[in-house]
The first five atom37 places (N, CA, C, CB, O) and aatype in JSON, in Angstrom:
{
  "aatype": [12, 8, 9, 13, 0, 1, 15, 14, 2, 6, 12, 9, 9, 1, 15, 1, 10, 5, 11, 6, 9, 17, 6, 3, 6, 7, 19, 9, 19, 7, 1, 15, 10, 3, 12, 13, 9, 15, 11, 10, 1, 11, 11, 10, 6, 16, 19, 14, 3, 9, 2, 9, 19, 19, 19, 1, 7, 11, 7, 18, 11, 10, 6, 16, 1, 13],
  "atom_mask": [
    [1, 1, 1, 1, 1],
    [1, 1, 1, 1, 1],
    [1, 1, 1, 1, 1],
    [1, 1, 1, 1, 1],
    [1, 1, 1, 1, 1],
    [1, 1, 1, 1, 1],
    [1, 1, 1, 1, 1],
    [1, 1, 1, 1, 1],
    [1, 1, 1, 1, 1],
    [1, 1, 1, 1, 1],
    [1, 1, 1, 1, 1],
    [1, 1, 1, 1, 1],
    [1, 1, 1, 1, 1],
    [1, 1, 1, 1, 1],
    [1, 1, 1, 1, 1],
    [1, 1, 1, 1, 1],
    [1, 1, 1, 1, 1],
    [1, 1, 1, 1, 1],
    [1, 1, 1, 1, 1],
    [1, 1, 1, 1, 1],
    [1, 1, 1, 1, 1],
    [1, 1, 1, 1, 1],
    [1, 1, 1, 1, 1],
    [1, 1, 1, 1, 1],
    [1, 1, 1, 1, 1],
    [1, 1, 1, 0, 1],
    [1, 1, 1, 1, 1],
    [1, 1, 1, 1, 1],
    [1, 1, 1, 1, 1],
    [1, 1, 1, 0, 1],
    [1, 1, 1, 1, 1],
    [1, 1, 1, 1, 1],
    [1, 1, 1, 1, 1],
    [1, 1, 1, 1, 1],
    [1, 1, 1, 1, 1],
    [1, 1, 1, 1, 1],
    [1, 1, 1, 1, 1],
    [1, 1, 1, 1, 1],
    [1, 1, 1, 1, 1],
    [1, 1, 1, 1, 1],
    [1, 1, 1, 1, 1],
    [1, 1, 1, 1, 1],
    [1, 1, 1, 1, 1],
    [1, 1, 1, 1, 1],
    [1, 1, 1, 1, 1],
    [1, 1, 1, 1, 1],
    [1, 1, 1, 1, 1],
    [1, 1, 1, 1, 1],
    [1, 1, 1, 1, 1],
    [1, 1, 1, 1, 1],
    [1, 1, 1, 1, 1],
    [1, 1, 1, 1, 1],
    [1, 1, 1, 1, 1],
    [1, 1, 1, 1, 1],
    [1, 1, 1, 1, 1],
    [1, 1, 1, 1, 1],
    [1, 1, 1, 0, 1],
    [1, 1, 1, 1, 1],
    [1, 1, 1, 0, 1],
    [1, 1, 1, 1, 1],
    [1, 1, 1, 1, 1],
    [1, 1, 1, 1, 1],
    [1, 1, 1, 1, 1],
    [1, 1, 1, 1, 1],
    [1, 1, 1, 1, 1],
    [1, 1, 1, 1, 1]
  ],
  "atom_positions": [
    [[0.87, -1.17, 0.04], [-0.11, 0.19, -0.02], [0.82, 1.31, -0.06], [-1.18, 0.41, 1.33], [0.45, 2.32, -0.65]],
    [[1.96, 1.28, 0.46], [2.87, 2.4, 0.9], [3.22, 2.81, -0.61], [4.28, 1.92, 1.97], [3.38, 4.0, -0.86]],
    [[3.36, 1.86, -1.61], [3.64, 2.44, -3.01], [2.55, 3.36, -3.47], [3.8, 1.3, -4.07], [2.81, 4.47, -3.93]],
    [[1.32, 2.9, -3.34], [0.31, 3.96, -3.86], [0.23, 5.1, -2.85], [-1.19, 3.33, -4.08], [-0.05, 6.21, -3.31]],
    [[0.43, 4.98, -1.58], [0.34, 6.28, -0.79], [1.51, 7.33, -1.19], [0.43, 5.93, 0.81], [1.27, 8.52, -0.99]],
    [[2.61, 7.01, -1.67], [3.72, 7.76, -1.87], [3.41, 8.56, -3.22], [5.01, 6.84, -1.91], [4.04, 9.57, -3.52]],
    [[2.43, 8.05, -3.98], [2.12, 8.53, -5.49], [0.73, 8.52, -5.74], [2.77, 7.63, -6.6], [0.28, 7.93, -6.72]],
    [[-0.09, 9.2, -4.83], [-1.55, 9.33, -5.01], [-1.98, 9.91, -6.26], [-2.11, 10.1, -3.99], [-1.42, 10.97, -6.52]],
    [[-2.87, 9.49, -7.16], [-3.3, 10.02, -8.42], [-2.25, 9.91, -9.54], [-3.67, 11.43, -8.24], [-2.24, 10.62, -10.54]],
    [[-1.33, 8.89, -9.25], [-0.28, 8.95, -10.35], [-0.36, 7.38, -10.69], [1.39, 9.57, -9.82], [-0.45, 6.55, -9.78]],
    [[-0.33, 7.02, -11.99], [-0.4, 5.75, -12.55], [0.94, 4.97, -12.15], [-0.63, 5.86, -14.11], [1.99, 5.56, -12.42]],
    [[1.01, 3.86, -11.62], [1.99, 2.94, -11.21], [2.19, 1.84, -12.11], [1.69, 2.45, -9.97], [1.17, 1.17, -12.23]],
    [[3.13, 1.45, -12.75], [3.09, 0.34, -13.96], [3.29, -0.89, -13.11], [4.37, 0.5, -15.27], [3.94, -1.01, -12.07]],
    [[2.43, -1.97, -13.95], [2.43, -3.23, -13.29], [3.96, -3.9, -12.88], [1.65, -4.17, -14.25], [4.19, -4.42, -11.79]],
    [[4.73, -3.79, -13.76], [6.03, -4.37, -13.63], [6.7, -3.66, -12.09], [6.98, -3.96, -15.15], [7.16, -4.47, -11.28]],
    [[6.73, -2.41, -11.78], [6.96, -1.79, -10.72], [6.46, -2.59, -9.51], [6.42, -0.53, -10.85], [7.16, -3.13, -8.65]],
    [[5.01, -2.58, -9.6], [4.28, -3.16, -8.44], [4.89, -4.54, -8.16], [2.68, -3.26, -8.73], [5.45, -4.81, -7.1]],
    [[4.73, -5.4, -9.19], [5.37, -6.76, -9.14], [6.8, -6.77, -8.5], [5.45, -7.33, -10.57], [7.1, -7.58, -7.63]],
    [[7.61, -5.89, -8.95], [9.03, -5.95, -8.52], [8.99, -5.66, -6.98], [9.99, -4.86, -9.36], [9.54, -6.48, -6.25]],
    [[8.43, -4.62, -6.45], [8.61, -4.11, -5.19], [7.62, -4.95, -4.36], [8.39, -2.54, -5.13], [7.85, -4.74, -3.16]],
    [[6.69, -5.74, -4.53], [5.72, -6.5, -3.71], [6.3, -8.02, -3.65], [4.17, -6.41, -4.39], [6.33, -8.69, -2.62]],
    [[6.73, -8.44, -4.91], [7.27, -9.79, -4.89], [8.82, -10.04, -5.2], [6.49, -10.54, -5.85], [9.24, -11.15, -5.54]],
    [[9.56, -9.02, -5.06], [10.96, -9.14, -5.54], [11.63, -10.3, -4.79], [11.77, -7.78, -5.33], [12.37, -11.05, -5.43]],
    [[11.45, -10.5, -3.51], [12.15, -11.5, -2.52], [11.33, -12.97, -2.69], [12.04, -10.87, -0.79], [11.94, -13.99, -2.37]],
    [[10.08, -13.06, -3.15], [9.51, -14.09, -3.39], [9.95, -15.05, -4.38], [8.49, -13.77, -3.57], [9.74, -16.24, -4.15]],
    [[10.46, -14.75, -5.33], [11.09, -15.55, -6.36], [10.05, -15.67, -7.64], [0.0, 0.0, 0.0], [10.16, -14.89, -8.59]],
    [[9.11, -16.62, -7.61], [8.28, -16.39, -8.78], [6.82, -15.75, -8.66], [8.15, -17.65, -9.41], [6.04, -15.93, -7.72]],
    [[6.65, -15.06, -9.68], [5.52, -14.34, -9.7], [4.57, -14.93, -10.64], [5.8, -13.0, -9.98], [4.81, -15.19, -11.82]],
    [[3.3, -15.16, -9.93], [2.23, -15.68, -10.72], [1.52, -14.45, -11.52], [1.2, -16.47, -9.76], [1.36, -13.33, -11.02]],
    [[1.14, -14.82, -12.77], [0.4, -13.63, -13.62], [-0.68, -12.98, -12.85], [0.0, 0.0, 0.0], [-0.7, -11.75, -12.9]],
    [[-1.57, -13.58, -12.17], [-2.56, -13.24, -11.6], [-2.55, -12.63, -10.1], [-3.23, -14.26, -11.72], [-3.52, -12.15, -9.5]],
    [[-1.05, -12.76, -9.59], [-0.83, -12.54, -8.28], [-1.25, -11.08, -7.9], [0.58, -12.83, -7.99], [-1.87, -10.78, -6.88]],
    [[-0.81, -10.19, -8.89], [-1.01, -8.78, -8.74], [-2.41, -8.29, -8.83], [-0.24, -8.11, -9.71], [-2.77, -7.22, -8.33]],
    [[-3.21, -9.1, -9.49], [-4.64, -8.76, -9.7], [-5.34, -9.18, -8.34], [-5.29, -9.56, -11.03], [-6.2, -8.48, -7.81]],
    [[-4.92, -10.29, -7.88], [-5.47, -10.79, -6.71], [-5.0, -9.89, -5.3], [-5.01, -12.33, -6.65], [-5.64, -9.85, -4.25]],
    [[-4.16, -9.43, -5.5], [-3.45, -8.41, -4.55], [-4.12, -7.0, -4.55], [-1.89, -8.22, -4.99], [-4.21, -6.37, -3.49]],
    [[-4.53, -6.57, -5.58], [-5.3, -5.43, -5.96], [-6.85, -5.54, -5.31], [-5.3, -5.36, -7.61], [-7.45, -4.7, -4.64]],
    [[-7.29, -6.84, -5.73], [-8.68, -7.04, -5.38], [-8.93, -6.9, -3.86], [-9.12, -8.41, -5.87], [-9.82, -6.24, -3.32]],
    [[-7.85, -7.74, -3.21], [-7.95, -7.8, -1.8], [-7.82, -6.22, -1.19], [-6.76, -8.84, -1.24], [-8.49, -5.86, -0.22]],
    [[-6.87, -5.36, -1.87], [-6.6, -4.08, -1.15], [-7.74, -3.22, -1.59], [-5.15, -3.41, -1.48], [-7.88, -2.17, -0.97]],
    [[-8.64, -3.5, -2.64], [-9.69, -2.63, -3.0], [-10.95, -3.01, -1.66], [-10.21, -3.03, -4.8], [-11.7, -2.18, -1.15]],
    [[-10.89, -4.35, -1.35], [-11.94, -4.86, -0.46], [-11.64, -4.12, 0.9], [-11.91, -6.52, -0.33], [-12.59, -3.73, 1.58]],
    [[-10.39, -3.94, 1.28], [-10.15, -3.37, 2.47], [-10.42, -1.62, 2.45], [-8.65, -3.79, 2.82], [-10.72, -1.01, 3.47]],
    [[-10.31, -1.13, 1.43], [-10.69, 0.27, 0.98], [-11.92, 0.45, 0.69], [-10.04, 0.71, -0.09], [-12.22, 1.59, 0.31]],
    [[-12.83, -0.41, 0.77], [-14.19, -0.04, 0.12], [-14.89, 0.87, 1.33], [-15.19, -1.55, -0.34], [-15.88, 1.55, 1.06]],
    [[-14.4, 0.85, 2.51], [-15.28, 1.65, 3.58], [-14.8, 3.03, 3.28], [-15.04, 1.21, 5.28], [-15.55, 3.86, 3.78]],
    [[-13.84, 3.54, 2.65], [-13.14, 4.85, 2.59], [-13.81, 5.34, 1.14], [-11.29, 4.72, 2.64], [-13.33, 4.89, 0.11]],
    [[-14.65, 6.05, 1.09], [-15.42, 6.47, -0.13], [-14.7, 7.47, -0.98], [-16.74, 7.08, 0.27], [-15.04, 7.63, -2.16]],
    [[-13.59, 8.23, -0.38], [-12.68, 9.12, -1.01], [-11.32, 8.55, -1.67], [-12.34, 10.08, 0.0], [-10.53, 9.29, -2.24]],
    [[-11.14, 7.16, -1.52], [-10.16, 6.54, -2.11], [-10.56, 5.33, -3.01], [-9.29, 6.2, -1.14], [-11.54, 4.67, -2.66]],
    [[-9.93, 5.03, -4.01], [-10.23, 4.12, -5.07], [-9.08, 3.81, -5.61], [-11.11, 4.58, -6.04], [-8.17, 4.64, -5.61]],
    [[-8.91, 2.38, -6.24], [-7.89, 1.89, -6.8], [-8.4, 1.67, -8.34], [-7.41, 0.64, -6.01], [-9.39, 0.97, -8.56]],
    [[-7.84, 2.18, -9.17], [-8.36, 2.15, -10.58], [-7.31, 1.28, -11.53], [-8.53, 3.75, -11.15], [-6.1, 1.2, -11.29]],
    [[-7.85, 0.78, -12.44], [-6.9, 0.1, -13.58], [-6.74, 1.01, -14.78], [-7.54, -1.33, -14.16], [-7.67, 1.55, -15.38]],
    [[-5.28, 1.15, -15.1], [-5.06, 1.88, -16.25], [-4.68, 0.7, -17.26], [-3.92, 3.06, -16.05], [-3.6, 0.11, -17.32]],
    [[-5.65, 0.53, -17.92], [-5.68, -0.77, -18.92], [-4.34, -0.99, -19.63], [-6.83, -0.6, -20.12], [-3.8, -0.17, -20.37]],
    [[-3.92, -2.11, -19.35], [-2.5, -2.49, -20.32], [-1.41, -1.75, -19.75], [0.0, 0.0, 0.0], [-0.35, -1.84, -20.36]],
    [[-1.44, -0.94, -18.59], [-0.49, -0.44, -18.12], [-0.11, -0.53, -16.57], [-0.63, 0.65, -18.53], [1.02, -0.87, -16.22]],
    [[-1.04, -0.23, -15.73], [-0.93, -0.27, -14.28], [-2.04, 0.03, -13.5], [0.0, 0.0, 0.0], [-3.13, -0.37, -13.9]],
    [[-1.98, 0.71, -12.38], [-2.9, 0.92, -11.5], [-2.82, 2.45, -10.94], [-2.74, -0.12, -10.48], [-1.72, 3.01, -11.0]],
    [[-3.78, 3.06, -10.48], [-3.7, 4.36, -9.9], [-4.49, 4.41, -8.73], [-4.1, 5.39, -10.81], [-5.64, 3.95, -8.78]],
    [[-3.97, 4.98, -7.5], [-4.83, 5.31, -6.37], [-5.3, 6.59, -6.62], [-4.18, 5.24, -5.04], [-4.55, 7.56, -6.68]],
    [[-6.78, 6.64, -6.8], [-7.41, 7.99, -6.95], [-7.79, 8.38, -5.53], [-8.71, 7.99, -7.97], [-8.36, 7.57, -4.79]],
    [[-7.51, 9.55, -5.17], [-7.97, 10.18, -3.9], [-8.65, 11.51, -4.11], [-6.82, 10.37, -2.96], [-8.11, 12.31, -4.86]],
    [[-9.68, 11.8, -3.57], [-10.62, 12.87, -3.49], [-10.35, 13.97, -2.17], [-12.09, 12.16, -3.39], [-11.19, 14.74, -1.72]],
    [[-9.07, 13.83, -1.73], [-8.83, 14.73, -0.54], [-8.17, 16.16, -1.0], [-7.82, 13.94, 0.53], [-7.9, 17.02, -0.15]]
  ]
}
């Protein structure tokens, strides 16, 4: 989450997220990032001013309305 928190409203490319989250884990499964984002969205659904959106084919962006 700190990756998004440091760059609110900016797109973060998939490869950066994969590297920073799973770099020490070895094998990266293709859908691991998608599942991680899904779980993160579920935790944030109670905060109406924060949303993680997909930038199709590129990455994700944490949108804030603060």
